[in-house]
C-alpha positions as CSV (number, residue, x, y, z in Angstrom):
1,M,43.0,148.3,-25.3
2,G,40.1,150.6,-25.9
3,A,41.3,151.5,-29.4
4,N,41.6,147.9,-30.5
5,R,38.6,146.2,-28.8
6,L,38.1,143.8,-31.7
7,R,41.7,142.7,-31.6
8,S,41.6,142.3,-27.8
9,A,38.4,140.3,-27.9
10,L,39.7,138.0,-30.6
11,T,43.0,137.5,-28.7
12,M,41.1,136.6,-25.5
13,L,38.8,134.3,-27.5
14,G,41.9,132.6,-29.0
15,M,43.4,132.1,-25.5
16,V,40.2,130.7,-24.1
17,I,39.8,128.3,-27.1
18,G,43.5,127.3,-26.7
19,V,43.3,126.6,-23.0
20,G,40.0,124.8,-23.5
21,A,41.6,122.6,-26.2
22,V,44.5,121.7,-23.9
23,V,42.2,120.8,-21.0
24,L,40.0,118.7,-23.4
25,M,43.0,116.8,-24.8
26,L,44.3,116.1,-21.3
27,A,40.9,114.8,-20.2
28,I,40.7,112.6,-23.3
29,G,44.2,111.2,-22.6
30,A,43.3,110.5,-19.0
31,G,40.1,108.7,-20.1
32,A,41.9,106.7,-22.7
33,R,44.6,105.7,-20.2
34,F,41.9,104.6,-17.7
35,M,40.1,102.5,-20.3
36,V,43.4,100.8,-21.4
37,N,44.3,100.0,-17.8
38,Q,40.8,98.6,-17.2
39,A,41.1,96.4,-20.4
40,I,44.5,95.1,-19.3
41,A,43.3,94.4,-15.8
42,S,40.3,92.5,-17.1
43,M,42.6,90.3,-19.1
44,G,44.8,89.6,-16.1
45,S,47.4,92.3,-15.5
46,N,49.0,90.0,-12.9
47,L,48.8,86.9,-15.1
48,F,52.0,85.2,-16.2
49,I,51.7,82.4,-18.8
50,V,54.5,79.9,-19.3
51,L,54.5,77.9,-22.5
52,S,56.4,74.7,-23.2
53,G,59.1,74.5,-25.9
54,A,58.7,74.6,-29.7
55,S,59.9,71.9,-32.1
56,T,61.6,72.0,-35.5
57,S,61.1,69.3,-38.1
58,G,62.2,69.3,-41.7
59,G,63.1,73.0,-41.4
60,L,59.6,73.9,-40.2
61,R,59.3,75.4,-36.7
62,F,56.1,74.6,-34.8
63,G,54.8,77.1,-32.4
64,A,55.4,77.3,-28.6
65,G,53.5,74.8,-26.7
66,T,53.7,72.1,-29.3
67,V,56.2,70.0,-27.4
68,P,55.1,69.0,-23.9
69,T,58.3,69.9,-22.0
70,L,56.6,71.0,-18.8
71,T,55.2,68.6,-16.3
72,L,52.6,68.8,-13.4
73,G,55.6,68.8,-11.1
74,D,56.8,72.0,-12.8
75,A,53.4,73.6,-12.2
76,A,53.5,72.5,-8.6
77,A,56.9,74.0,-8.2
78,I,55.7,77.3,-9.7
79,G,52.7,77.2,-7.5
80,G,54.9,76.8,-4.4
81,L,56.6,80.1,-5.0
82,P,55.7,82.7,-2.3
83,T,54.5,85.3,-4.8
84,V,52.3,82.9,-6.8
85,S,48.7,82.7,-5.7
86,A,47.4,80.1,-8.1
87,V,48.5,77.9,-11.0
88,A,46.4,76.1,-13.6
89,P,48.3,73.9,-16.1
90,I,46.6,73.4,-19.5
91,T,47.2,70.7,-22.1
92,P,45.7,71.3,-25.6
93,G,44.3,68.6,-27.9
94,T,41.7,67.9,-30.5
95,A,38.7,65.6,-30.4
96,Q,36.1,64.4,-32.8
97,L,32.5,65.2,-31.7
98,V,29.6,63.2,-33.0
99,Y,26.0,64.0,-32.5
100,G,23.5,62.1,-34.6
101,A,24.6,62.5,-38.2
102,E,26.8,65.5,-37.4
103,N,30.5,65.3,-37.0
104,W,33.0,68.0,-35.8
105,S,36.7,68.2,-35.1
106,T,37.2,70.7,-32.2
107,L,39.9,72.0,-29.8
108,V,39.8,70.5,-26.3
109,R,41.8,71.8,-23.3
110,G,42.5,69.9,-20.2
111,T,43.1,71.9,-17.1
112,M,42.7,72.0,-13.3
113,P,39.8,73.4,-11.2
114,G,41.6,76.6,-10.5
115,Y,41.7,77.7,-14.2
116,L,38.6,79.9,-14.0
117,R,39.9,81.7,-10.9
118,V,43.4,82.2,-12.5
119,R,41.8,83.6,-15.7
120,D,39.2,85.5,-13.6
121,W,36.3,84.1,-15.7
122,P,32.9,83.8,-14.2
123,L,31.0,80.5,-14.5
124,A,27.8,81.1,-16.5
125,E,26.0,78.0,-15.3
126,G,26.6,74.8,-13.3
127,R,29.6,74.2,-11.1
128,V,33.3,74.0,-11.4
129,F,34.8,70.5,-11.6
130,T,36.7,69.3,-8.5
131,E,40.2,67.8,-8.0
132,A,38.6,64.4,-7.6
133,E,37.1,64.7,-11.1
134,V,40.3,65.5,-12.9
């Protein structure tokens, strides 16, 4: 070892850099895994979305949810399952909004009061509507 000090020092330096690189890559991987898990959890990792059927007309297939094949009774049946904590049915539609001389066509979704809880969305202002208001 004494005769080849430079070679020994470079070998040890290479080993230190190699071990450091492996530790760094493992730490980056663990951090990325944590961030992905957090992102999935924030979207609702325990959220299960059921869409109604699709339709076909003239050879064109319309997307899932375009045919209302699910009912409020179906939502109640799903909500009655022992492993289901909440259900919030949604029905999409469009509406024409008019304000003064302005006019917009916009997407409207009808749902139940539990929708914000199911999606884990905080209410920015005001209050959540009640069952009586549905």
